[in-house]
C-alpha positions, 0 to 999 in steps of 0.5 A: 618390596611387593605391592603398588604404592600410591603417593599420599600427595597424589591422592590428596591433590586429586581429591582437593579438586572436589569442593565438598572434599576440601570443606570436609577435609579442612574441618577435620584437618587436625584429625587428619594431621596424625594420619598424614604424618604416619603415611608420610613416615611409612612412605619415606621408609619405603615400606608397605602397611604389611611391612610396618605391621610385621615390624610392629608385631601386628596386622596390616588391618591395624596399620590401615586403621591407624592411617585412616585417622579413624582411631586415636593411637596410644603414645606407645603405639606411635612409638612402635610405629616410629621405631618400625619406620626408622623415625623419631616420635615428636609431640608438640603443642601449638598455640591456637590461632586467634579467631576474632 
């Protein structure tokens, strides 16, 4: 494998030291959850973005956009990502927390 891999946990741990980041991140937690899951799947597969892109028949830039959380991928794209990383796609609906 080529390229240096940085663990998402390490980056987030460093960023969480900044109160402004924590406030912004928590407000967007649901949007970041998918990106975080995708990054974790890729890292667990010991793959670079380039390798996932090749396995999916796309480009590294597409994988970077998916992992950024800025785009909402189709179910088909998520299935292809799962296949490329040797994982299984699971979608669930969780009840909202009561806010009183």
